N, CA and C atoms of all chains as a GROMACS GRO file, in nm:
protein
  636
    1MET      N    1  11.423   7.701  11.276
    1MET     CA    2  11.463   7.842  11.287
    1MET      C    3  11.402   7.917  11.171
    2GLN      N    4  11.371   8.045  11.198
    2GLN     CA    5  11.295   8.120  11.099
    2GLN      C    6  11.345   8.265  11.099
    3LEU      N    7  11.341   8.328  10.981
    3LEU     CA    8  11.377   8.471  10.976
    3LEU      C    9  11.254   8.551  11.012
    4ALA      N   10  11.273   8.654  11.093
    4ALA     CA   11  11.159   8.736  11.133
    4ALA      C   12  11.208   8.878  11.153
    5ARG      N   13  11.112   8.969  11.157
    5ARG     CA   14  11.145   9.110  11.177
    5ARG      C   15  11.074   9.155  11.304
    6ILE      N   16  11.143   9.235  11.385
    6ILE     CA   17  11.083   9.282  11.511
    6ILE      C   18  10.990   9.398  11.478
    7ASP      N   19  10.861   9.383  11.514
    7ASP     CA   20  10.765   9.488  11.480
    7ASP      C   21  10.712   9.558  11.603
    8GLY      N   22  10.754   9.517  11.723
    8GLY     CA   23  10.701   9.585  11.841
    8GLY      C   24  10.730   9.503  11.965
    9THR      N   25  10.678   9.551  12.075
    9THR     CA   26  10.698   9.478  12.200
    9THR      C   27  10.566   9.474  12.277
   10ILE      N   28  10.559   9.392  12.380
   10ILE     CA   29  10.440   9.392  12.466
   10ILE      C   30  10.489   9.402  12.609
   11THR      N   31  10.403   9.452  12.696
   11THR     CA   32  10.436   9.450  12.839
   11THR      C   33  10.331   9.364  12.908
   12SER      N   34  10.378   9.286  13.005
   12SER     CA   35  10.285   9.195  13.073
   12SER      C   36  10.335   9.175  13.215
   13THR      N   37  10.251   9.207  13.313
   13THR     CA   38  10.295   9.186  13.453
   13THR      C   39  10.260   9.045  13.497
   14ALA      N   40  10.137   9.000  13.466
   14ALA     CA   41  10.099   8.864  13.508
   14ALA      C   42  10.142   8.769  13.397
   15CYS      N   43  10.254   8.700  13.416
   15CYS     CA   44  10.297   8.608  13.311
   15CYS      C   45  10.376   8.494  13.372
   16HIS      N   46  10.408   8.396  13.289
   16HIS     CA   47  10.482   8.279  13.334
   16HIS      C   48  10.623   8.324  13.376
   17PRO      N   49  10.674   8.272  13.491
   17PRO     CA   50  10.804   8.321  13.539
   17PRO      C   51  10.915   8.315  13.434
   18SER      N   52  10.907   8.220  13.342
   18SER     CA   53  11.018   8.210  13.244
   18SER      C   54  11.017   8.328  13.150
   19MET      N   55  10.904   8.399  13.141
   19MET     CA   56  10.902   8.515  13.050
   19MET      C   57  10.968   8.637  13.113
   20ARG      N   58  10.997   8.629  13.244
   20ARG     CA   59  11.062   8.744  13.308
   20ARG      C   60  11.212   8.743  13.282
   21LYS      N   61  11.260   8.640  13.212
   21LYS     CA   62  11.405   8.633  13.190
   21LYS      C   63  11.446   8.715  13.070
   22GLY      N   64  11.352   8.780  13.004
   22GLY     CA   65  11.392   8.858  12.888
   22GLY      C   66  11.276   8.947  12.848
   23ARG      N   67  11.294   9.015  12.739
   23ARG     CA   68  11.192   9.105  12.686
   23ARG      C   69  11.105   9.027  12.588
   24THR      N   70  10.974   9.051  12.588
   24THR     CA   71  10.887   8.981  12.494
   24THR      C   72  10.860   9.074  12.376
   25VAL      N   73  10.902   9.031  12.258
   25VAL     CA   74  10.888   9.118  12.140
   25VAL      C   75  10.792   9.054  12.041
   26ILE      N   76  10.732   9.138  11.957
   26ILE     CA   77  10.642   9.089  11.852
   26ILE      C   78  10.725   9.070  11.727
   27CYS      N   79  10.731   8.946  11.676
   27CYS     CA   80  10.811   8.914  11.558
   27CYS      C   81  10.719   8.885  11.442
   28GLN      N   82  10.752   8.939  11.328
   28GLN     CA   83  10.675   8.913  11.206
   28GLN      C   84  10.757   8.819  11.118
   29PRO      N   85  10.716   8.690  11.105
   29PRO     CA   86  10.793   8.600  11.019
   29PRO      C   87  10.796   8.653  10.876
   30LEU      N   88  10.910   8.632  10.809
   30LEU     CA   89  10.928   8.686  10.674
   30LEU      C   90  10.944   8.572  10.575
   31ASP      N   91  10.904   8.597  10.448
   31ASP     CA   92  10.929   8.495  10.345
   31ASP      C   93  11.063   8.527  10.277
   32LEU      N   94  11.091   8.457  10.164
   32LEU     CA   95  11.224   8.469  10.104
   32LEU      C   96  11.253   8.613  10.064
   33GLU      N   97  11.149   8.683  10.012
   33GLU     CA   98  11.176   8.819   9.964
   33GLU      C   99  11.170   8.922  10.076
   34GLY      N  100  11.141   8.872  10.198
   34GLY     CA  101  11.138   8.970  10.308
   34GLY      C  102  11.003   9.031  10.329
   35ARG      N  103  10.899   8.968  10.270
   35ARG     CA  104  10.765   9.023  10.293
   35ARG      C  105  10.702   8.948  10.410
   36PRO      N  106  10.605   9.016  10.484
   36PRO     CA  107  10.542   8.947  10.599
   36PRO      C  108  10.474   8.819  10.552
   37ASP      N  109  10.490   8.715  10.638
   37ASP     CA  110  10.437   8.584  10.599
   37ASP      C  111  10.370   8.526  10.722
   38GLY      N  112  10.236   8.538  10.731
   38GLY     CA  113  10.168   8.481  10.846
   38GLY      C  114  10.151   8.583  10.957
   39ALA      N  115  10.086   8.538  11.065
   39ALA     CA  116  10.050   8.630  11.174
   39ALA      C  117  10.175   8.658  11.258
   40PRO      N  118  10.181   8.774  11.325
   40PRO     CA  119  10.294   8.802  11.414
   40PRO      C  120  10.293   8.705  11.533
   41VAL      N  121  10.412   8.673  11.584
   41VAL     CA  122  10.422   8.586  11.701
   41VAL      C  123  10.503   8.658  11.807
   42LEU      N  124  10.489   8.611  11.933
   42LEU     CA  125  10.567   8.670  12.042
   42LEU      C  126  10.691   8.586  12.066
   43ALA      N  127  10.803   8.649  12.088
   43ALA     CA  128  10.926   8.575  12.112
   43ALA      C  129  10.997   8.639  12.229
   44LEU      N  130  11.080   8.557  12.296
   44LEU     CA  131  11.157   8.607  12.410
   44LEU      C  132  11.291   8.658  12.358
   45ASP      N  133  11.326   8.781  12.398
   45ASP     CA  134  11.448   8.842  12.345
   45ASP      C  135  11.545   8.865  12.459
   46GLN      N  136  11.663   8.801  12.455
   46GLN     CA  137  11.766   8.827  12.557
   46GLN      C  138  11.886   8.895  12.497
   47LEU      N  139  11.879   8.924  12.364
   47LEU     CA  140  11.995   8.984  12.299
   47LEU      C  141  11.978   9.134  12.280
   48GLY      N  142  11.857   9.183  12.304
   48GLY     CA  143  11.837   9.328  12.289
   48GLY      C  144  11.828   9.368  12.144
   49ALA      N  145  11.744   9.299  12.066
   49ALA     CA  146  11.730   9.335  11.925
   49ALA      C  147  11.645   9.461  11.916
   50GLY      N  148  11.677   9.545  11.818
   50GLY     CA  149  11.606   9.672  11.805
   50GLY      C  150  11.483   9.659  11.718
   51LEU      N  151  11.407   9.768  11.710
   51LEU     CA  152  11.283   9.767  11.632
   51LEU      C  153  11.320   9.753  11.484
   52HIS      N  154  11.239   9.678  11.409
   52HIS     CA  155  11.254   9.657  11.264
   52HIS      C  156  11.382   9.584  11.228
   53GLN      N  157  11.452   9.528  11.327
   53GLN     CA  158  11.573   9.452  11.294
   53GLN      C  159  11.530   9.312  11.252
   54MET      N  160  11.612   9.252  11.164
   54MET     CA  161  11.581   9.115  11.124
   54MET      C  162  11.652   9.021  11.220
   55VAL      N  163  11.577   8.920  11.268
   55VAL     CA  164  11.634   8.827  11.365
   55VAL      C  165  11.604   8.686  11.320
   56MET      N  166  11.668   8.592  11.387
   56MET     CA  167  11.642   8.450  11.361
   56MET      C  168  11.580   8.394  11.489
   57ILE      N  169  11.457   8.339  11.476
   57ILE     CA  170  11.390   8.292  11.597
   57ILE      C  171  11.381   8.140  11.592
   58SER      N  172  11.391   8.080  11.711
   58SER     CA  173  11.378   7.935  11.716
   58SER      C  174  11.230   7.902  11.722
   59THR      N  175  11.191   7.793  11.656
   59THR     CA  176  11.048   7.756  11.656
   59THR      C  177  11.032   7.622  11.726
   60ASP      N  178  11.123   7.593  11.820
   60ASP     CA  179  11.113   7.462  11.886
   60ASP      C  180  11.120   7.484  12.036
   61GLY      N  181  11.023   7.429  12.107
   61GLY     CA  182  11.013   7.454  12.250
   61GLY      C  183  11.128   7.397  12.329
   62SER      N  184  11.174   7.275  12.292
   62SER     CA  185  11.276   7.212  12.378
   62SER      C  186  11.404   7.294  12.375
   63GLU      N  187  11.436   7.348  12.258
   63GLU     CA  188  11.556   7.430  12.248
   63GLU      C  189  11.539   7.556  12.333
   64THR      N  190  11.420   7.615  12.326
   64THR     CA  191  11.396   7.739  12.401
   64THR      C  192  11.403   7.712  12.550
   65ARG      N  193  11.353   7.595  12.593
   65ARG     CA  194  11.357   7.565  12.737
   65ARG      C  195  11.499   7.556  12.786
   66THR      N  196  11.588   7.498  12.707
   66THR     CA  197  11.727   7.490  12.754
   66THR      C  198  11.791   7.628  12.754
   67LEU      N  199  11.759   7.709  12.653
   67LEU     CA  200  11.821   7.843  12.647
   67LEU      C  201  11.770   7.931  12.760
   68VAL      N  202  11.641   7.915  12.794
   68VAL     CA  203  11.585   8.000  12.900
   68VAL      C  204  11.624   7.942  13.036
   69GLY      N  205  11.650   7.812  13.039
   69GLY     CA  206  11.692   7.751  13.165
   69GLY      C  207  11.576   7.717  13.255
   70ASP      N  208  11.455   7.694  13.195
   70ASP     CA  209  11.338   7.662  13.277
   70ASP      C  210  11.267   7.546  13.208
   71GLU      N  211  11.269   7.429  13.272
   71GLU     CA  212  11.213   7.311  13.208
   71GLU      C  213  11.061   7.316  13.201
   72ARG      N  214  10.998   7.412  13.268
   72ARG     CA  215  10.850   7.420  13.266
   72ARG      C  216  10.804   7.538  13.183
   73SER      N  217  10.889   7.591  13.095
   73SER     CA  218  10.850   7.713  13.026
   73SER      C  219  10.767   7.681  12.902
   74PRO      N  220  10.649   7.743  12.883
   74PRO     CA  221  10.566   7.717  12.766
   74PRO      C  222  10.611   7.796  12.644
   75LEU      N  223  10.732   7.854  12.649
   75LEU     CA  224  10.774   7.939  12.536
   75LEU      C  225  10.819   7.852  12.420
   76ARG      N  226  10.801   7.904  12.299
   76ARG     CA  227  10.851   7.832  12.182
   76ARG      C  228  10.945   7.920  12.101
   77ASN      N  229  10.911   8.049  12.088
   77ASN     CA  230  10.995   8.135  12.002
   77ASN      C  231  11.097   8.208  12.088
   78TYR      N  232  11.221   8.198  12.046
   78TYR     CA  233  11.330   8.261  12.122
   78TYR      C  234  11.423   8.323  12.019
   79ILE      N  235  11.470   8.446  12.047
   79ILE     CA  236  11.555   8.513  11.948
   79ILE      C  237  11.697   8.461  11.965
   80GLN      N  238  11.745   8.387  11.864
   80GLN     CA  239  11.878   8.327  11.873
   80GLN      C  240  11.985   8.418  11.818
   81ALA      N  241  11.951   8.496  11.714
   81ALA     CA  242  12.056   8.574  11.649
   81ALA      C  243  11.995   8.697  11.585
   82ILE      N  244  12.076   8.801  11.576
   82ILE     CA  245  12.034   8.922  11.505
   82ILE      C  246  12.107   8.919  11.372
   83VAL      N  247  12.029   8.923  11.265
   83VAL     CA  248  12.087   8.903  11.132
   83VAL      C  249  12.146   9.034  11.081
   84ASP      N  250  12.274   9.032  11.037
   84ASP     CA  251  12.333   9.150  10.976
   84ASP      C  252  12.302   9.151  10.828
   85GLU      N  253  12.321   9.034  10.763
   85GLU     CA  254  12.304   9.037  10.619
   85GLU      C  255  12.250   8.902  10.578
   86ARG      N  256  12.163   8.902  10.479
   86ARG     CA  257  12.103   8.776  10.433
   86ARG      C  258  12.170   8.737  10.304
   87GLY      N  259  12.184   8.606  10.285
   87GLY     CA  260  12.266   8.562  10.174
   87GLY      C  261  12.209   8.596  10.039
   88ALA      N  262  12.075   8.588  10.021
   88ALA     CA  263  12.019   8.593   9.885
   88ALA      C  264  12.049   8.728   9.820
   89GLY      N  265  12.067   8.831   9.892
   89GLY     CA  266  12.099   8.964   9.840
   89GLY      C  267  12.126   9.046   9.962
   90SER      N  268  12.175   9.167   9.951
   90SER     CA  269  12.208   9.236  10.077
   90SER      C  270  12.091   9.325  10.113
   91TRP      N  271  12.051   9.318  10.238
   91TRP     CA  272  11.932   9.395  10.281
   91TRP      C  273  11.976   9.479  10.398
   92GLU      N  274  11.975   9.610  10.382
   92GLU     CA  275  12.021   9.695  10.492
   92GLU      C  276  11.920   9.685  10.606
   93ARG      N  277  11.968   9.692  10.729
   93ARG     CA  278  11.878   9.679  10.845
   93ARG      C  279  11.777   9.792  10.844
   94GLY      N  280  11.652   9.761  10.862
   94GLY     CA  281  11.551   9.866  10.883
   94GLY      C  282  11.510   9.934  10.754
   95VAL      N  283  11.570   9.892  10.638
   95VAL     CA  284  11.530   9.957  10.512
   95VAL      C  285  11.437   9.861  10.439
   96ASN      N  286  11.325   9.912  10.390
   96ASN     CA  287  11.232   9.821  10.324
   96ASN      C  288  11.288   9.780  10.188
   97PRO      N  289  11.264   9.653  10.146
   97PRO     CA  290  11.304   9.617  10.008
   97PRO      C  291  11.221   9.700   9.911
   98PRO      N  292  11.274   9.731   9.792
   98PRO     CA  293  11.197   9.813   9.696
   98PRO      C  294  11.071   9.738   9.653
   99ALA      N  295  10.974   9.813   9.598
   99ALA     CA  296  10.846   9.750   9.562
   99ALA      C  297  10.871   9.635   9.468
  100SER      N  298  10.957   9.655   9.364
  100SER     CA  299  10.976   9.547   9.265
  100SER      C  300  11.084   9.454   9.319
  101VAL      N  301  11.044   9.362   9.405
  101VAL     CA  302  11.144   9.272   9.464
  101VAL      C  303  11.170   9.160   9.364
  102PRO      N  304  11.295   9.136   9.326
  102PRO     CA  305  11.322   9.035   9.222
  102PRO      C  306  11.285   8.897   9.273
  103THR      N  307  11.223   8.816   9.189
  103THR     CA  308  11.194   8.678   9.232
  103THR      C  309  11.326   8.601   9.233
  104PRO      N  310  11.336   8.496   9.319
  104PRO     CA  311  11.464   8.425   9.332
  104PRO      C  312  11.517   8.379   9.196
  105THR      N  313  11.425   8.346   9.103
  105THR     CA  314  11.476   8.290   8.976
  105THR      C  315  11.546   8.398   8.894
  106SER      N  316  11.526   8.524   8.929
  106SER     CA  317  11.584   8.628   8.840
  106SER      C  318  11.724   8.663   8.885
  107GLY      N  319  11.800   8.566   8.934
  107GLY     CA  320  11.941   8.592   8.967
  107GLY      C  321  11.950   8.658   9.103
  108SER      N  322  12.073   8.667   9.159
  108SER     CA  323  12.084   8.714   9.298
  108SER      C  324  12.126   8.859   9.300
  109LYS      N  325  12.056   8.941   9.223
  109LYS     CA  326  12.089   9.086   9.223
  109LYS      C  327  12.057   9.137   9.364
  110PRO      N  328  12.141   9.224   9.424
  110PRO     CA  329  12.113   9.267   9.562
  110PRO      C  330  11.978   9.337   9.568
  111LEU      N  331  11.903   9.310   9.675
  111LEU     CA  332  11.771   9.373   9.690
  111LEU      C  333  11.791   9.523   9.701
  112VAL      N  334  11.890   9.562   9.782
  112VAL     CA  335  11.913   9.707   9.798
  112VAL      C  336  12.061   9.730   9.767
  113PRO      N  337  12.094   9.810   9.666
  113PRO     CA  338  12.236   9.827   9.629
  113PRO      C  339  12.316   9.876   9.750
  114ARG      N  340  12.432   9.814   9.775
  114ARG     CA  341  12.513   9.853   9.891
  114ARG      C  342  12.567   9.993   9.866
  115SER      N  343  12.546  10.082   9.965
  115SER     CA  344  12.593  10.220   9.939
  115SER      C  345  12.743  10.226   9.960
  116MET      N  346  10.406   8.186  12.029
  116MET     CA  347  10.298   8.238  12.114
  116MET      C  348  10.219   8.341  12.036
  117ARG      N  349  10.084   8.330  12.042
  117ARG     CA  350   9.998   8.426  11.970
  117ARG      C  351   9.917   8.508  12.070
  118LEU      N  352   9.862   8.622  12.022
  118LEU     CA  353   9.779   8.705  12.108
  118LEU      C  354   9.634   8.681  12.073
  119GLY      N  355   9.547   8.691  12.174
  119GLY     CA  356   9.405   8.673  12.147
  119GLY      C  357   9.322   8.743  12.253
  120THR      N  358   9.196   8.772  12.218
  120THR     CA  359   9.106   8.837  12.313
  120THR      C  360   9.021   8.731  12.381
  121VAL      N  361   9.004   8.744  12.514
  121VAL     CA  362   8.921   8.648  12.586
  121VAL      C  363   8.775   8.686  12.562
  122ILE      N  364   8.697   8.596  12.501
  122ILE     CA  365   8.558   8.630  12.470
  122ILE      C  366   8.462   8.545  12.549
  123GLY      N  367   8.513   8.451  12.632
  123GLY     CA  368   8.418   8.370  12.708
  123GLY      C  369   8.490   8.266  12.790
  124LYS      N  370   8.411   8.181  12.855
  124LYS     CA  371   8.468   8.075  12.940
  124LYS      C  372   8.406   7.942  12.902
  125VAL      N  373   8.477   7.834  12.930
  125VAL     CA  374   8.426   7.700  12.900
  125VAL      C  375   8.429   7.621  13.030
  126THR      N  376   8.315   7.566  13.070
  126THR     CA  377   8.317   7.480  13.188
  126THR      C  378   8.297   7.336  13.139
  127LEU      N  379   8.375   7.243  13.196
  127LEU     CA  380   8.375   7.106  13.146
  127LEU      C  381   8.282   7.020  13.231
  128GLY      N  382   8.207   6.934  13.166
  128GLY     CA  383   8.122   6.840  13.241
  128GLY      C  384   8.206   6.718  13.275
  129ILE      N  385   8.208   6.623  13.183
  129ILE     CA  386   8.290   6.503  13.203
  129ILE      C  387   8.421   6.529  13.132
  130SER      N  388   8.532   6.518  13.203
  130SER     CA  389   8.660   6.546  13.135
  130SER      C  390   8.767   6.456  13.193
  131ASP      N  391   8.881   6.465  13.129
  131ASP     CA  392   8.997   6.387  13.173
  131ASP      C  393   9.030   6.429  13.317
  132SER      N  394   9.075   6.335  13.398
  132SER     CA  395   9.099   6.367  13.540
  132SER      C  396   9.207   6.474  13.552
  133ALA      N  397   9.301   6.478  13.459
  133ALA     CA  398   9.410   6.577  13.470
  133ALA      C  399   9.355   6.718  13.454
  134LEU      N  400   9.239   6.735  13.394
  134LEU     CA  401   9.186   6.870  13.369
  134LEU      C  402   9.100   6.918  13.484
  135LYS      N  403   9.093   6.838  13.593
  135LYS     CA  404   9.004   6.877  13.704
  135LYS      C  405   9.052   7.008  13.763
  136GLY      N  406   8.957   7.100  13.789
  136GLY     CA  407   8.994   7.225  13.853
  136GLY      C  408   9.055   7.325  13.757
  137GLY      N  409   9.058   7.292  13.630
  137GLY     CA  410   9.118   7.384  13.533
  137GLY      C  411   9.018   7.490  13.492
  138ARG      N  412   9.070   7.606  13.450
  138ARG     CA  413   8.983   7.715  13.405
  138ARG      C  414   9.013   7.734  13.256
  139PHE      N  415   8.908   7.728  13.175
  139PHE     CA  416   8.930   7.732  13.030
  139PHE      C  417   8.865   7.856  12.972
  140LEU      N  418   8.940   7.924  12.884
  140LEU     CA  419   8.892   8.048  12.825
  140LEU      C  420   8.867   8.027  12.678
  141LEU      N  421   8.769   8.102  12.624
  141LEU     CA  422   8.748   8.107  12.479
  141LEU      C  423   8.824   8.228  12.430
  142VAL      N  424   8.921   8.207  12.341
  142VAL     CA  425   9.008   8.316  12.296
  142VAL      C  426   8.998   8.329  12.145
  143GLN      N  427   8.979   8.455  12.100
  143GLN     CA  428   8.975   8.481  11.955
  143GLN      C  429   9.107   8.547  11.917
  144PRO      N  430   9.189   8.486  11.830
  144PRO     CA  431   9.318   8.546  11.796
  144PRO      C  432   9.300   8.685  11.734
  145LEU      N  433   9.399   8.774  11.760
  145LEU     CA  434   9.392   8.910  11.709
  145LEU      C  435   9.435   8.913  11.563
  146SER      N  436   9.374   9.006  11.487
  146SER     CA  437   9.423   9.028  11.350
  146SER      C  438   9.534   9.132  11.358
  147ARG      N  439   9.604   9.150  11.244
  147ARG     CA  440   9.718   9.243  11.246
  147ARG      C  441   9.670   9.385  11.273
  148GLU      N  442   9.549   9.420  11.224
  148GLU     CA  443   9.498   9.556  11.252
  148GLU      C  444   9.475   9.572  11.401
  149GLN      N  445   9.426   9.464  11.465
  149GLN     CA  446   9.399   9.477  11.609
  149GLN      C  447   9.530   9.486  11.686
  150PHE      N  448   9.638   9.427  11.635
  150PHE     CA  449   9.768   9.448  11.698
  150PHE      C  450   9.797   9.598  11.700
  151ALA      N  451   9.764   9.664  11.587
  151ALA     CA  452   9.803   9.805  11.575
  151ALA      C  453   9.705   9.895  11.648
  152GLY      N  454   9.601   9.837  11.713
  152GLY     CA  455   9.515   9.920  11.795
  152GLY      C  456   9.374   9.932  11.744
  153ALA      N  457   9.337   9.857  11.642
  153ALA     CA  458   9.198   9.863  11.593
  153ALA      C  459   9.108   9.809  11.704
  154PRO      N  460   8.977   9.849  11.708
  154PRO     CA  461   8.888   9.801  11.815
  154PRO      C  462   8.875   9.650  11.810
  155LEU      N  463   8.855   9.591  11.930
  155LEU     CA  464   8.852   9.444  11.937
  155LEU      C  465   8.722   9.389  11.882
  156LEU      N  466   8.617   9.474  11.875
  156LEU     CA  467   8.492   9.428  11.813
  156LEU      C  468   8.475   9.504  11.683
  157PRO      N  469   8.439   9.452  11.569
  157PRO     CA  470   8.405   9.311  11.547
  157PRO      C  471   8.527   9.220  11.558
  158LEU      N  472   8.504   9.098  11.601
  158LEU     CA  473   8.615   9.005  11.624
  158LEU      C  474   8.682   8.969  11.493
  159ALA      N  475   8.810   8.935  11.503
  159ALA     CA  476   8.885   8.896  11.382
  159ALA      C  477   8.835   8.761  11.334
  160LYS      N  478   8.860   8.734  11.208
  160LYS     CA  479   8.822   8.603  11.156
  160LYS      C  480   8.921   8.501  11.211
  161GLY      N  481   8.895   8.374  11.188
  161GLY     CA  482   8.989   8.273  11.235
  161GLY      C  483   8.927   8.191  11.345
  162ALA      N  484   8.986   8.075  11.372
  162ALA     CA  485   8.926   7.979  11.464
  162ALA      C  486   8.939   8.031  11.607
  163THR      N  487   8.831   8.018  11.683
  163THR     CA  488   8.838   8.050  11.826
  163THR      C  489   8.905   7.934  11.897
  164VAL      N  490   8.994   7.964  11.991
  164VAL     CA  491   9.074   7.861  12.057
  164VAL      C  492   9.029   7.849  12.202
  165VAL      N  493   9.020   7.725  12.252
  165VAL     CA  494   8.994   7.705  12.395
  165VAL      C  495   9.130   7.693  12.462
  166VAL      N  496   9.156   7.782  12.558
  166VAL     CA  497   9.291   7.795  12.614
  166VAL      C  498   9.283   7.768  12.764
  167TYR      N  499   9.376   7.690  12.815
  167TYR     CA  500   9.384   7.669  12.960
  167TYR      C  501   9.435   7.798  13.022
  168ASP      N  502   9.369   7.845  13.127
  168ASP     CA  503   9.402   7.976  13.182
  168ASP      C  504   9.509   7.962  13.288
  169GLY      N  505   9.629   8.012  13.257
  169GLY     CA  506   9.738   8.004  13.355
  169GLY      C  507   9.760   8.136  13.427
  170VAL      N  508   9.688   8.242  13.387
  170VAL     CA  509   9.717   8.373  13.447
  170VAL      C  510   9.593   8.439  13.506
  171GLY      N  511   9.478   8.376  13.503
  171GLY     CA  512   9.359   8.438  13.562
  171GLY      C  513   9.307   8.552  13.478
  172ALA      N  514   9.282   8.529  13.352
  172ALA     CA  515   9.238   8.637  13.263
  172ALA      C  516   9.086   8.646  13.268
  173GLY      N  517   9.035   8.770  13.253
  173GLY     CA  518   8.890   8.790  13.249
  173GLY      C  519   8.845   8.818  13.107
  174GLU      N  520   8.714   8.834  13.091
  174GLU     CA  521   8.662   8.857  12.956
  174GLU      C  522   8.708   8.994  12.908
  175GLY      N  523   8.738   9.003  12.779
  175GLY     CA  524   8.776   9.131  12.721
  175GLY      C  525   8.924   9.159  12.732
  176GLN      N  526   8.997   9.079  12.809
  176GLN     CA  527   9.142   9.105  12.822
  176GLN      C  528   9.216   9.032  12.710
  177ILE      N  529   9.337   9.078  12.686
  177ILE     CA  530   9.418   9.016  12.580
  177ILE      C  531   9.522   8.928  12.649
  178VAL      N  532   9.528   8.801  12.602
  178VAL     CA  533   9.627   8.709  12.659
  178VAL      C  534   9.719   8.660  12.549
  179GLY      N  535   9.839   8.624  12.589
  179GLY     CA  536   9.931   8.557  12.498
  179GLY      C  537   9.925   8.409  12.531
  180PHE      N  538   9.897   8.327  12.429
  180PHE     CA  539   9.884   8.184  12.458
  180PHE      C  540   9.976   8.107  12.366
  181SER      N  541  10.036   8.001  12.422
  181SER     CA  542  10.124   7.918  12.338
  181SER      C  543  10.048   7.790  12.305
  182GLU      N  544  10.076   7.736  12.189
  182GLU     CA  545  10.001   7.620  12.141
  182GLU      C  546  10.096   7.505  12.111
  183GLY      N  547  10.038   7.388  12.097
  183GLY     CA  548  10.117   7.271  12.059
  183GLY      C  549  10.177   7.205  12.182
  184ALA      N  550  10.288   7.136  12.160
  184ALA     CA  551  10.347   7.056  12.268
  184ALA      C  552  10.392   7.146  12.382
  185GLU      N  553  10.430   7.268  12.350
  185GLU     CA  554  10.482   7.356  12.457
  185GLU      C  555  10.372   7.390  12.557
  186ALA      N  556  10.244   7.375  12.518
  186ALA     CA  557  10.136   7.412  12.610
  186ALA      C  558  10.122   7.312  12.722
  187ALA      N  559  10.167   7.186  12.699
  187ALA     CA  560  10.150   7.086  12.804
  187ALA      C  561  10.270   7.080  12.896
  188VAL      N  562  10.373   7.157  12.866
  188VAL     CA  563  10.498   7.148  12.943
  188VAL      C  564  10.483   7.200  13.086
  189PRO      N  565  10.411   7.311  13.112
  189PRO     CA  566  10.410   7.363  13.249
  189PRO      C  567  10.346   7.269  13.352
  190PHE      N  568  10.281   7.161  13.309
  190PHE     CA  569  10.207   7.080  13.406
  190PHE      C  570  10.298   6.969  13.459
  191PRO      N  571  10.295   6.944  13.594
  191PRO     CA  572  10.381   6.839  13.649
  191PRO      C  573  10.342   6.701  13.598
  192VAL      N  574  10.209   6.678  13.578
  192VAL     CA  575  10.168   6.546  13.528
  192VAL      C  576  10.132   6.562  13.380
  193ALA      N  577  10.132   6.452  13.308
  193ALA     CA  578  10.098   6.459  13.164
  193ALA      C  579   9.954   6.505  13.152
  194THR      N  580   9.933   6.616  13.077
  194THR     CA  581   9.799   6.675  13.067
  194THR      C  582   9.766   6.694  12.920
  195PRO      N  583   9.646   6.650  12.878
  195PRO     CA  584   9.610   6.664  12.737
  195PRO      C  585   9.564   6.807  12.706
  196ILE      N  586   9.660   6.900  12.697
  196ILE     CA  587   9.624   7.041  12.671
  196ILE      C  588   9.713   7.089  12.558
  197ASP      N  589   9.656   7.164  12.463
  197ASP     CA  590   9.746   7.213  12.357
  197ASP      C  591   9.734   7.364  12.339
  198ALA      N  592   9.676   7.434  12.437
  198ALA     CA  593   9.680   7.581  12.432
  198ALA      C  594   9.684   7.630  12.576
  199TYR      N  595   9.785   7.709  12.608
  199TYR     CA  596   9.808   7.750  12.748
  199TYR      C  597   9.829   7.901  12.749
  200ALA      N  598   9.748   7.973  12.828
  200ALA     CA  599   9.763   8.118  12.837
  200ALA      C  600   9.879   8.146  12.930
  201SER      N  601   9.990   8.200  12.876
  201SER     CA  602  10.106   8.218  12.963
  201SER      C  603  10.128   8.364  12.998
  202CYS      N  604  10.058   8.458  12.938
  202CYS     CA  605  10.079   8.596  12.984
  202CYS      C  606   9.954   8.680  12.960
  203LEU      N  607   9.936   8.779  13.048
  203LEU     CA  608   9.823   8.871  13.041
  203LEU      C  609   9.881   9.003  12.992
  204ILE      N  610   9.831   9.050  12.879
  204ILE     CA  611   9.897   9.162  12.812
  204ILE      C  612   9.848   9.294  12.872
  205ASP      N  613   9.943   9.381  12.911
  205ASP     CA  614   9.906   9.514  12.957
  205ASP      C  615   9.905   9.613  12.841
  206GLN      N  616  10.018   9.616  12.768
  206GLN     CA  617  10.026   9.711  12.656
  206GLN      C  618  10.086   9.640  12.535
  207ILE      N  619  10.040   9.682  12.417
  207ILE     CA  620  10.099   9.631  12.293
  207ILE      C  621  10.157   9.752  12.219
  208HIS      N  622  10.286   9.748  12.196
  208HIS     CA  623  10.350   9.854  12.115
  208HIS      C  624  10.381   9.789  11.982
  209TYR      N  625  10.303   9.823  11.880
  209TYR     CA  626  10.318   9.756  11.750
  209TYR      C  627  10.336   9.861  11.643
  210SER      N  628  10.455   9.864  11.579
  210SER     CA  629  10.472   9.966  11.474
  210SER      C  630  10.555   9.905  11.361
  211PRO      N  631  10.488   9.834  11.269
  211PRO     CA  632  10.562   9.776  11.156
  211PRO      C  633  10.614   9.887  11.065
  212PRO      N  634  10.725   9.863  10.991
  212PRO     CA  635  10.779   9.970  10.905
  212PRO      C  636  10.684  10.002  10.790
   0.00000   0.00000   0.00000
């Protein structure tokens, strides 16, 4: 499982039937400080996550096949949960962390002060 | 699943019997700028992938392809394939914060 941020969606008419069971969104995997880490991936969304929301995506095909209910589905990324708050510090949904993001070793000061 | 542009086709001479009748595409993965709408040429850097065509994609189209063990799952018999084109992209709405 991986933390990711929803950066967009795609539309596709010709696709594998298992992809019609939900919306296909573009997820940007995030590192510990919440910065983009690696290339964006496509994930199947059945929870209705909004744009720029942080989500938890599964990175294992067998789990996704059981959740989608199709044993022949080539999908791997599936949105399991929409994250409200991350433990390392509090990050408001849709708000960018400030430029000077504290490194983990500098204590668990909240990334964005809770209003 | 990653996105990529179809830049060519691969025809197999001698191949595994399970791959008979398969259609293989040469796909160049998109860079983040191309997600946001940058022109597809010049092609992004990165390894070109040979992808089994499950949706009938033509050259210049953008496909979503899954890699690894999940690519061999759609086949009824065990097939040595590790990249499978599972969707043909019509529109990409990409707007990072």
